[in-house]
KEBATI-382960 format. One line per field, with one value per residue: x, y, z of N, C-alpha, C in turn; residue in three letters. Coordinates in steps of 0.05 Angstrom, whole numbers, plus 5000, padded with zeros to 4 digits. Layout:
# KEBATI-382960
nc1 c(X_...)
nc2 c(Y_...)
nc3 c(Z_...)
cac1 c(X_...)
cac2 c(Y_...)
cac3 c(Z_...)
cc1 c(X_...)
cc2 c(Y_...)
cc3 c(Z_...)
res c(Ala_...)
***
This chain:
# KEBATI-382960
nc1 c(1988_2055_2080_2112_2177_2200_2243_2236_2187_2202_2239_2205_2169_2205_2217_2166_2157_2196_2173_2138_2116_2153_2190_2261_2291_2257_2257_2310_2348_2318_2278_2276_2263_2214_2186_2187_2157_2107_2100_2095_2048_2011_2018_2025_1983_1973_2003_2000_1952_1926_1960_1976_1998_1987_1951_1975_2024_2006_1983_2028_2055_2018_2020_2073_2070_2038_2073_2078)
nc2 c(5158_5164_5151_5200_5210_5242_5276_5283_5309_5357_5378_5385_5422_5465_5478_5495_5538_5573_5601_5633_5688_5690_5699_5696_5672_5634_5595_5581_5573_5552_5515_5462_5461_5450_5494_5530_5504_5504_5559_5571_5544_5576_5626_5626_5635_5690_5726_5696_5678_5673_5642_5592_5543_5539_5505_5454_5463_5474_5424_5391_5415_5406_5351_5343_5365_5329_5288_5250)
nc3 c(1037_1058_1123_1161_1190_1252_1240_1185_1184_1211_1174_1129_1151_1161_1108_1089_1124_1106_1065_1089_1132_1184_1243_1237_1278_1299_1261_1244_1289_1332_1317_1331_1383_1434_1453_1410_1372_1398_1400_1345_1335_1362_1337_1281_1245_1247_1212_1167_1150_1101_1071_1024_1042_1096_1124_1118_1144_1196_1208_1210_1253_1295_1296_1312_1363_1388_1390_1351)
cac1 c(2011_2076_2083_2137_2191_2201_2262_2223_2167_2216_2250_2183_2160_2224_2213_2142_2161_2213_2157_2118_2126_2160_2217_2283_2300_2238_2262_2338_2362_2301_2256_2275_2254_2185_2175_2183_2134_2083_2097_2085_2020_1995_2022_2030_1960_1972_2012_2000_1925_1918_1981_1965_2009_1982_1938_1995_2043_1993_1980_2054_2060_2001_2031_2098_2062_2028_2095_2074)
cac2 c(5175_5152_5162_5214_5211_5269_5292_5289_5330_5382_5388_5395_5446_5486_5485_5510_5564_5590_5617_5648_5709_5679_5709_5677_5657_5612_5575_5572_5562_5540_5499_5436_5463_5448_5521_5542_5490_5515_5587_5570_5535_5599_5651_5624_5646_5719_5739_5677_5667_5667_5627_5566_5520_5542_5481_5433_5470_5470_5395_5381_5426_5391_5324_5345_5371_5303_5269_5229)
cac3 c(1043_1075_1150_1162_1215_1264_1224_1159_1190_1217_1149_1113_1164_1156_1080_1087_1138_1090_1047_1105_1149_1210_1252_1231_1302_1303_1241_1242_1313_1353_1307_1343_1411_1438_1457_1384_1360_1411_1391_1318_1336_1371_1323_1252_1230_1249_1187_1145_1149_1073_1057_1014_1056_1124_1134_1119_1165_1222_1213_1219_1280_1314_1298_1328_1390_1399_1392_1330)
cc1 c(2030_2077_2111_2150_2191_2220_2251_2202_2180_2227_2228_2172_2179_2222_2189_2145_2179_2198_2136_2132_2129_2187_2238_2291_2281_2243_2290_2348_2344_2279_2254_2266_2224_2172_2170_2160_2108_2078_2085_2055_2001_1996_2024_2008_1960_1980_2011_1972_1916_1939_1970_1975_2004_1971_1958_2015_2031_1989_2006_2060_2044_2011_2056_2091_2052_2050_2092_2092)
cc2 c(5162_5166_5175_5211_5239_5286_5300_5311_5357_5394_5399_5421_5470_5496_5503_5538_5583_5607_5634_5670_5698_5690_5687_5660_5633_5590_5564_5559_5545_5522_5473_5437_5462_5475_5535_5530_5501_5544_5588_5563_5559_5622_5650_5637_5676_5733_5721_5665_5660_5651_5600_5541_5520_5517_5458_5438_5465_5440_5383_5390_5411_5363_5323_5350_5346_5282_5246_5233)
cc3 c(1063_1102_1152_1190_1226_1248_1198_1163_1195_1191_1131_1125_1159_1127_1077_1101_1123_1071_1062_1121_1178_1218_1247_1255_1308_1283_1244_1267_1330_1343_1322_1373_1413_1441_1430_1369_1372_1402_1363_1318_1344_1351_1293_1236_1228_1223_1163_1141_1121_1058_1049_1028_1086_1136_1137_1141_1193_1229_1222_1247_1301_1318_1315_1358_1404_1402_1372_1307)
res c(Met_Lys_Lys_Met_Thr_Lys_Asp_Glu_Lys_Leu_Asn_Lys_Leu_Lys_Glu_Leu_Leu_Gly_Thr_Met_His_Val_Pro_Asp_Lys_Arg_Ile_Arg_Arg_Asn_Leu_Phe_Lys_Thr_Ser_Ser_Ile_Arg_Trp_Leu_Asn_Arg_Asn_Leu_Arg_Ile_Arg_Asn_Gly_Glu_His_Pro_Asp_Leu_Thr_Glu_Ala_Leu_Ala_Ile_Ile_Lys_Ser_Leu_Met_Arg_Gly_Gln)
***
């Protein structure tokens, strides 16, 4: 698998979050902020625990949190 840049990760995450139950403000305006990434890491499972793309979204979030 090709290593993704930060921008590619953010775009993929935005695409995945578009199919999940997430407040719009966490996706549209603030996705590039560290606080929103941390919020998603803590809260994404609450309403999306059964979502088929949850694992991939969380992997991207954790990667962004590590700065990779």
